[in-house]
LUMTORSE-906305 format. One record per atom (N, C-alpha, C, CB): residue in three letters; y, x, z. Coordinates in pm, whole numbers, padded with zeros to 5 digits, always signed. Atoms other than C-alpha are relative to their C-alpha. Last residue first. Glycine has a CB too. Layout:
REM LUMTORSE-906305
ALAYXZ;...
***
This chain:
REM LUMTORSE-906305
TYR+00003+00059+00134;TYR+14773+09822+18645;TYR-00108-00103-00013;TYR-00019+00107-00106;GLU-00057+00134-00010;GLU+14822+09887+19018;GLU-00006-00074-00133;GLU+00144+00008+00049;GLU+00097+00089-00066;GLU+14582+10184+19012;GLU+00053-00142+00019;GLU-00038+00057+00136;ALA+00109+00032+00092;ALA+14803+10354+18753;ALA-00099-00097+00064;ALA-00072+00127-00043;LEU+00109-00096-00011;LEU+15102+10335+18989;LEU-00113-00044-00092;LEU-00048+00014+00146;LEU+00107+00032-00092;LEU+15386+10120+18862;LEU-00100+00113+00007;LEU-00069-00129-00040;MET+00069-00124-00033;MET+15720+10142+18684;MET-00103-00033+00109;MET+00101+00113+00047;THR+00058-00012-00133;THR+15830+09817+18525;THR-00069+00134+00015;THR-00098-00115+00027;SER+00083-00120-00012;SER+16061+09761+18231;SER-00046+00013+00144;SER+00078+00128-00046;HIS-00037-00094-00106;HIS+16203+09417+18151;HIS-00096+00119-00002;HIS-00002-00070+00138;ASP-00098+00063-00089;ASP+16207+09143+17887;ASP+00049+00094+00108;ASP-00060-00123+00063;GLY-00100+00069+00081;GLY+16038+09330+17602;GLY+00109-00064+00083;GLY-00066-00103-00085;ASP+00062+00120+00058;ASP+15725+09422+17797;ASP+00098-00080-00086;ASP-00055-00089+00111;ASP-00106+00087+00048;ASP+15833+09781+17867;ASP-00067-00120-00068;ASP+00097+00076-00100;ILE+00035+00094+00106;ILE+15576+09962+18080;ILE+00121-00085-00035;ILE-00119-00089+00043;ALA-00122+00078+00019;ALA+15626+10273+18293;ALA-00027-00086-00123;ALA+00130+00092-00018;PHE-00027+00063+00128;PHE+15297+10411+18420;PHE+00138-00063+00004;PHE-00109-00105-00035;VAL-00100+00107+00002;VAL+15248+10657+18706;VAL+00016-00050-00144;VAL+00137+00050+00056;LYS-00019+00037+00140;LYS+14951+10879+18784;LYS+00088-00123+00000;LYS-00137-00026-00073;ALA+00015+00140+00038;ALA+14976+11038+19127;ALA+00013-00014-00151;ALA+00104-00089+00071;SER+00091+00002+00113;SER+14981+11366+19317;SER-00027-00146-00031;SER-00134+00080+00030;VAL+00108+00097+00005;VAL+15281+11396+19543;VAL-00090+00028-00120;VAL+00056-00143-00006;MET+00077-00003+00123;MET+15544+11644+19654;MET-00118-00095+00009;MET-00048+00142-00029;GLU+00133+00056-00025;GLU+15816+11588+19913;GLU-00075-00006-00132;GLU+00009-00142+00067;LYS+00020-00007-00145;LYS+16134+11795+19918;LYS-00141-00046+00037;LYS+00105-00086+00073;ALA-00026+00124-00073;ALA+16110+11848+19544;ALA-00024+00021+00149;ALA-00088-00114-00054;PHE+00017-00031-00140;PHE+16135+12153+19323;PHE+00044-00122+00079;PHE+00081+00128+00042;VAL-00116+00025-00086;VAL+16086+12046+18967;VAL-00035+00041+00142;VAL+00043-00149-00006;ILE+00024-00060-00131;ILE+15857+12156+18683;ILE+00127-00022+00082;ILE-00036+00155-00011;TYR-00118-00039-00079;TYR+15854+11940+18372;TYR-00047+00060+00132;TYR+00093-00123+00024;THR+00024-00032-00141;THR+15580+11906+18112;THR+00130+00048+00063;THR-00111+00107+00014;LYS-00091-00103-00049;LYS+15624+11732+17778;LYS-00025+00019+00150;LYS+00149-00038-00027;SER+00036-00054-00131;SER+15388+11524+17569;SER+00099+00110+00036;SER-00146+00055+00000;TYR-00106-00075-00067;TYR+15442+11298+17271;TYR-00054+00050+00133;TYR+00128-00087+00020;ALA+00047-00097-00099;ALA+15216+11130+17016;ALA+00117+00082+00055;ALA-00106+00094-00063;PRO+00051-00123+00058;PRO+15385+10842+16840;PRO-00034+00101+00110;PRO+00103+00059-00098;VAL-00048+00025+00136;VAL+15212+10643+16967;VAL+00151-00011+00000;VAL-00064-00127-00058;GLU+00102-00011+00104;GLU+15024+10783+17269;GLU+00056-00012-00141;GLU-00105-00104+00020;GLN+00020+00131+00060;GLN+15290+10860+17529;GLN-00099+00020-00114;GLN+00137-00063-00051;SER+00064+00017+00131;SER+15333+11151+17765;SER+00003-00144-00046;SER-00143+00049+00006;HIS-00044+00126+00060;HIS+15526+11294+18060;HIS-00064-00012-00138;HIS+00157-00009-00010;GLU+00037+00004+00142;GLU+15359+11565+18267;GLU+00031-00139-00053;GLU-00151+00036-00020;ILE-00004+00135+00057;ILE+15537+11619+18598;ILE-00031+00011-00148;ILE+00140-00068+00023;LYS+00022-00005+00144;LYS+15464+11928+18811;LYS-00007-00145-00050;LYS-00131+00081-00035;GLN+00053+00125+00055;GLN+15615+11928+19158;GLN-00010+00015-00151;GLN+00090-00122+00039;PHE-00086+00077+00090;PHE+15659+12272+19309;PHE-00072-00126-00047;PHE+00044+00085-00120;PHE+00052+00133+00029;PHE+15528+12496+19584;PHE+00099-00076-00088;PHE-00028-00078+00131;ILE-00110+00091+00027;ILE+15605+12867+19582;ILE-00060-00134-00042;ILE+00097+00057-00111;ASP-00051+00060-00123;ASP+15341+13081+19751;ASP+00127-00083-00019;ASP+00027+00108+00099;ASP-00055-00107-00085;ASP+15286+13281+19431;ASP+00071-00054+00124;ASP+00097+00085-00081;ALA+00010-00129+00068;ALA+15237+12969+19219;ALA+00068+00103+00088;ALA+00065-00004-00143;ARG-00043-00118-00074;ARG+15168+12625+19367;ARG-00020+00124-00085;ARG-00078+00014+00133;ASP+00055-00126+00047;ASP+15124+12274+19236;ASP+00060+00117+00077;ASP+00025+00017-00150;ALA-00060-00102-00085;ALA+15168+11916+19350;ALA-00067+00131-00037;ALA-00016-00034+00156;THR+00089-00083-00079;THR+15070+11694+19061;THR+00082+00099+00083;THR-00100+00076-00091;LEU-00068-00081-00100;LEU+15241+11403+18891;LEU-00103+00078+00080;LEU+00087-00088+00093;GLU+00102-00056-00087;GLU+15096+11261+18569;GLU+00072+00096+00094;GLU-00116+00074-00082;PHE-00040-00118-00076;PHE+15354+11039+18404;PHE-00116+00042+00089;PHE+00129-00027+00084;VAL+00093-00047-00103;VAL+15263+10791+18132;VAL+00055+00127+00063;VAL-00141+00024-00060;GLN-00030-00140-00030;GLN+15501+10584+17918;GLN-00086+00041+00118;GLN+00153+00022+00030;LEU+00062-00056-00120;LEU+15365+10260+17773;LEU+00032+00149+00011;LEU-00153-00022-00002;TYR-00036+00090-00111;TYR+15578+10060+17527;TYR-00055+00052+00133;TYR-00052-00143-00027;ASP+00111+00084-00043;ASP+15549+10358+17292;ASP+00047-00088+00116;ASP-00124+00087+00041;MET+00060-00027-00131;MET+15872+10490+17152;MET-00114-00096+00025;MET+00105-00011+00112;GLU+00104+00095-00038;GLU+16007+10518+16799;GLU-00060+00043+00134;GLU-00110-00009-00109;LYS-00036+00128+00059;LYS+16332+10679+16688;LYS-00099-00107+00042;LYS+00004+00011-00154;CYS+00103+00066+00082;CYS+16282+10964+16928;CYS+00054-00130-00058;CYS-00126-00029+00083;GLN+00052-00091+00102;GLN+16540+11210+17069;GLN-00104-00064-00093;GLN-00060+00120+00066;LYS-00107-00062+00078;LYS+16765+10977+17267;LYS-00054+00086-00114;LYS+00088+00084+00090;LYS-00064+00103+00082;LYS+16478+10758+17387;LYS+00105+00060-00093;LYS+00064-00107+00089;LEU+00090+00020+00113;LEU+16294+11068+17512;LEU+00059-00101-00097;LEU-00138-00045+00047;ALA-00011-00120+00083;ALA+16592+11154+17733;ALA-00088-00013-00125;ALA-00039+00126+00080;ASP-00129+00008+00071;ASP+16602+10796+17865;ASP+00019+00119-00093;ASP+00115-00007+00101;ILE+00016+00104+00103;ILE+16230+10814+17951;ILE+00129-00011-00082;ILE-00035-00138+00066;TYR+00085-00060+00104;TYR+16287+11144+18133;TYR-00026-00100-00112;TYR-00133+00047+00061;ASN-00085-00089+00082;ASN+16578+10982+18319;ASN-00081+00067-00110;ASN+00065+00108+00089;TRP-00077+00084+00092;TRP+16349+10699+18439;TRP+00087+00086-00092;TRP+00088-00100+00078;LEU+00094+00050+00099;LEU+16114+10963+18582;LEU+00069-00092-00100;LEU-00115-00075+00070;LEU+00031-00110+00090;LEU+16404+11139+18755;LEU-00096-00045-00110;LEU-00060+00118+00079;PRO-00100+00001+00109;PRO+16522+10809+18901;PRO-00024+00112-00100;PRO+00141+00013+00058;GLN-00002+00126+00076;GLN+16189+10781+19089;GLN+00106+00000-00110;GLN+00024-00116+00095;LEU+00072-00012+00127;LEU+16156+11148+19192;LEU+00011-00126-00087;LEU-00145+00030+00026;GLU-00066-00097+00086;GLU+16424+11157+19465;GLU-00068+00014-00136;GLU+00005+00136+00069;LEU-00121+00057+00059;LEU+16293+10834+19616;LEU+00070+00098-00093;LEU+00096-00044+00110;PRO-00126-00029-00071;PRO+15953+10991+19678;PRO+00122-00052-00077;PRO+00014+00150+00024;ILE-00076-00097+00079;ILE+15663+10814+19503;ILE+00135+00023+00068;ILE+00020-00051-00148;GLN+00070-00127+00022;GLN+15411+10654+19738;GLN+00078+00106-00078;GLN-00125-00027-00070;GLN+00065-00060-00117;GLN+15574+10353+19906;GLN-00052+00141-00023;GLN-00112-00087+00044;GLN-00094-00006-00112;GLN+15827+10238+19645;GLN-00060+00075+00119;GLN+00041-00141+00043;ILE-00099-00104+00032;ILE+15592+10324+19361;ILE+00094+00019+00117;ILE+00080-00037-00128;GLY+00070-00129-00002;GLY+15314+10121+19523;GLY+00094+00115-00031;GLY-00115-00001-00101;ARG+00011-00041-00140;ARG+15551+09831+19595;ARG-00068+00137+00011;ARG-00078-00105+00080;THR+00094+00075-00082;THR+15628+09808+19227;THR+00002+00053+00144;THR-00143+00009-00059;ILE+00109-00082-00050;ILE+15938+09934+19053;ILE-00090-00087+00087;ILE+00054+00124+00079;TYR+00058+00036-00128;TYR+16178+09740+18833;TYR-00105+00102+00039;TYR-00061-00141-00004;ARG+00109-00087-00045;ARG+16411+09813+18545;ARG-00044-00037+00141;ARG+00041+00149-00006;ASP+00005-00016-00145;ASP+16630+09566+18357;ASP-00124+00077+00041;ASP+00003-00137+00070;ASN-00013+00125-00075;ASN+16641+09629+17982;ASN-00002+00027+00151;ASN-00112-00099-00038;ASP-00144+00025-00014;ASP+16696+09922+17746;ASP+00028-00123+00085;ASP+00065-00015-00137;PHE-00047-00053-00129;PHE+16340+10057+17781;PHE+00152-00008+00015;PHE-00044+00144+00015;MET+00106-00031-00094;MET+16264+09983+17412;MET+00061+00069+00123;MET-00109+00089-00066;
***
C-alpha cells in the first residue's frame, strides 16, 4: 500500500503549498513503517491555527481501518485550511482535495 507511483491533482498543486506536499507523503511513509495494515484512504485535515500570537499549521492525519489518528504541528511559510485525501488504488497513489473526490 502506497508503494507505487505518486500523483497530485491540480487542486493540490494550486492550493497546498509546495513545502507541505512532501510532508504529507512523509507522514504516510511513517505510518507504513509502524503499521502492518493501512487503509487505502488516508485523510489529512489542515488548519491554520494560532496560540499566543504564534501562527502554525496543524495537520491531523487519520485513517478508518485500522483506526489511526495523529496530529502534527508545523511552522510553514504559507498556511492553509483544507481537507486532503491520499488514495491508493493498487496501481498508483493520488493526493487530492476532498472536494475533488
